[in-house]
C-alpha positions, 0 to 999 in steps of 0.5 A: 325221633325228633332229635333224629329229624333235627340231626338229619336237617343239620347234616343236610344243611351242612352238606349243602353249605359244603357243596356251595363253598366247594363250588366257589372254590372251583376255577371255573366258578366265576365263569359259570356265575357270569354265564348264568347272569347273562343267560338270565338277563336274556331270558328275562328280556325275551319273556313277559318279565322284560318290562320289569327288567327294563324298569330295574336297570333304568331306575333313577338313582340320585346322590346329593351333598349340597350342590354336588349331585350325581343322578344316573339310571341304575345301569350307569351306576353299575357301569361307572361305579361297580366297574371301577372296582373291576378296573381297580382289581385289573390295575392291582393284577397288572402292577403285581405281574409287572413288578414280580410276576410273569411280566417282569421277565422280558422273555415271557412278555414278547409272545403275548404282547405281539398277539395282543397287538394283533388281537386288537388291530385286526378285529378293529380293521374288520369292523372298520371295513364293515362300517366304512361308509357310516361315520356313526357306526365307526365309533364302535371300532374298539368293541371287538378289540376286547377280550373277556378274560373271566369267560376265556379262562373259565372255558379253558378250565373246563378242559381240566388237567389237560391244559398246560400251565403255559397256556393259562400264563399265555392267555392271562398275559395276553388278556392283561395286555388287552386290558392295557389296550382297552384302558388307553382306548377308553382314556384317549378315544371315549371321553366326553366334554372335559371339565378342567376343574374336575381334572384339577382335583384328580391331578391333586389326588395323584401326588397325594397318593404318591406321598402315601405310597412313599411314606409306606402308609398301608391303611386301605381306608386312606387310599380308598377315601382318596380314590372315592374323591378322585372317582367323583372328580373323574366322573364330573371331568368327562374322562371315564370314571372307571380309569380311577381304579387303574390310577388308584391301583398303581399306588397301593404298596406291593411290599410292607415296610413294617412286615417283610412277609406282608403285601398290602397289594396282594392282600387287597387283590385277594380280598377283591377277587371274589367280590368282582368275580361273584358280584361286580362282573355278574351284576354288569352282565345281567344289566347289559346282556339283556337282548330281546331276540324276537324276530332276529335273523340273518338280515339283522345280523348282517347290518354293519355294526353286528356283523363287524363286531361278530366277524371282528371277534370270531375271525379277527381275533384268531387271525391277529393273535395266531397270525402274529404269534406264528410269524414271531415264532417262525422268525425266531423272536420268541419260542412256543410256550412249553407244553403248547403246540400249534393247535393249542396256540390256535385254540387259545387265540380263538378263546380270546374272541370271547369279548363279552364283558369288556366288549359290552363295556366299550360298546356302552361308551362308543355310542353314548355321545352319538344320540343314536341307539345302537344297543341292540346291534352291538349286543347282538354282534358281541353275543354271536361273536363271543359264542362262536369263539368260545365254542370253537376255541373249546373244541379246538383245544380239546382236540389239540390237548390230549390228557396224557400230554398234559400229564407228561408235562406236569 
């Protein structure tokens, strides 16, 4: 009898473990975990637990080695430290796509490239229009220009087999261009006081990484150690530290000189994917999405910052991406991706209005030097704009893409 109970317990544990493993293998798992983290943060911020939530993200964390000191609240360690890993993964994916992926073929980059330009320009212009007379609010012009690829692909995956591969490729390629735009915006527009000494250390690290790459060094620890030194220097330089991840990724070898079947870059990308999808991004979302919604109504939403962000994400993204792609296809600059139709293209453009993670990240940078606390306004606009875009994009794609169409394409 006792053995039977033990066997049943072991069987139940094995079954639960198998179900958990299967969940994390799902294409939508990263988006679901990310969404759950954001919802948890909002629930805590609107409950008696709000005081503990605030205490947690504002907990001071300090590292000191001799005269070198890094002291920040936990929120900034997450935004400056963990997000550097996210940008490192973005850099790895970008290098792989450019060298031998979809972006290595010019024909595949024209349409998403044109869409990305419209998807960054029009939302920014809409935001500026809403905040033209407020010089402080204008600092947030880039917030609605961002796209959260994890959320967008997660929503797209909910449609299952009816989604043609071309739609995923188009959305992913457009989001990569969008990420490049976000990286350039951070580098050129959201930097504080520059320390030349710290930048000199960063400048010395770059040729060292280039030498490692040229010599065929494949040891991860070597690259990551130099990357850590470069991150600290970048943190002290006034240029945002997350850019370290992109720079470091450029020097990871994509091909091994000793093993033709091995790719150091692809191996590292594979190992980092789960860490970023199931830890880095959910932790970032939890730390940044907490918004107390008590007393929030139309009046608060129609303030310049939240209205500019919400309209920029929901209206600007669809007009910018679909509008420019429509013109490009009509004028013969490129073709409609195989298996997609105008409805699918429009629905995908709507999905790009889910700014969430990247919009929250840029929003945190936009106003930190102004001395004015606009966290509530930016988060409100991001949540409303992203929610409207995600729901509308899903519904349009569900109507536009029939299950039998996807089957015939395959």
